[in-house]
N, C-alpha and C positions, 0 to 999 in steps of 0.2 A: 832886595838881594836875599836877605835871610828867609823870607817867604818862599822865595823861588827855590832855595836850597833845601827847604824843608819838604816842599811838594816833590822835588826830585828824590828824596830820602824815601818819602812815602811810596812812590812809585817803584823804587828798587825793592822795598819790604813786600810789596804785593806781587812782584814776580817770584820772590822766594818763598812765598806762601804755599807753593805747590806741595803735594805729598811726596815725601822722600823717606827712604829707609836707610838707617845707619846700623851697620853691623860692626862690633868692635871685638876683635880676636885678641888672644893672649900673646900671640906671636905671629911673625909674618907667614910661617908655613901654614898655620891653620886658617889665616886670612886668604891665602891662595887657594885652600881646599874649599873653603866656603863660596869664594867667587866662582870656582869651577863648577860647584854644585848649582849656582844661580843661573849662570849662562857666560857668554863671552863678554870680557870686559877689557878696559884700556887700563895699563899700569901706569900710575904716576907716583912721584916721590912721596911716599907715606901712605898711599891709599891705592885702591882699585875702583875705578868707576865703571858701573854697569847700567844698561837700560837708559842710555843717554842722559847719565848723572842722576837718575831718579833713585838709585841705590848706590851706597858707598860702602865699601869694606875697607876698614883701616885696622890697625894693630897697636898694641903696647908692647912693652918688655916687661916681663916678670909677671907674677901672680897679681891680677887686677884686685881681687878681694882683699888681699893682705894690704895693698896699699891704702885702703880705707882707714885703717888704724893709725 
């Protein structure tokens, strides 16, 4: 049973090894502007998916670099 579960997990990882691009914007309005520049996307809760899910635009709230400290 455990071997079968491990093989299933490996197959799932292989599926997700495709090239993807992730764009992280500072706020939702900037994310929408980036997505508009890339192309037509589909809005989801917290992100915008473009090019059949190969490109994702998401956002944070606040200054991202200041949150590193």
